[in-house]
N, C-alpha and C positions, 0 to 999 in steps of 0.2 A: 863580932863573930870570930870563931877560930878558923884557921885555914883548913884546907881539905887535902887528904893524901891524893885524891883523884884530881888530875890536872890535864888540861888540854896541852897540845905539844908546841905551841908557838907563843911569842910574847903577846899579851892581851891585857886589857884592864883587869885588875885582880878579880872583880866580881864575875868576869867571864872566863878567866883562866881556871879558877877552881871549879871543879865539876861534881862536888859531893851533893847529896840530896838537899841539904839546906840551901845551897846556892841555886839549885834547879828551881826550888820553890820561890826563892827570892826573885829570880829572873822571870819566871812564869807569871807571877802576880805583880811584877813591877813595883813591889813594895820596897821602900828604902832607896834604892839606887835612883837618883834623880829627884827624889821627893824628900826623903829624910836621910840625913847623913849616915852612911854605913862605914864603920871602921872595922878592919880585919887585923887580927893578930897573926902575923906570918912568922913561921919558924925561921925563915931566911931573912926577912926584911924588918921585922918588928911590927909596930903598929902603923898601918897604912890606910889611906882612903880607898874606897871601893874602886874608884876610877883610875888609880895609879897603875900605869902599865908596867908589868913585870914579866920576866922570862920564867919558863918552867924551871923548877929546881927539885932536888931530892934531899930534904933535910927534915928531921923530925924534931918536934919540941920535946926537950927533956929538961930536967932540973938545971943542969949546967947552962944550957942555952937560955932558959928563962932568966937565970941570974945575970948572964951577960947582957941580955936585952934590957934589963931593968936599969942599967946605967945609962 
C-alpha cells in the first residue's frame, strides 16, 4: 500500500498512523494486519511493515525521493 497524507499526531504502528480511506477500510475489516502481511511504501521510511512504529512526518513521494529509496 502507499502511505497516506492524512496521519494521526503521535507515533503508532504505521497501519494505525496513516488515516486515509484505504487504511480505514483495512482497519475496519481487519484484513491484512495480523492475518496477511501488509507492506507500506512510506515517503519517509521506504518499504516498512504495517506494524512498524513510526512518528508522524510531512514528506511527499516524488521522483527524486523514489530514486533515493530504490538504493
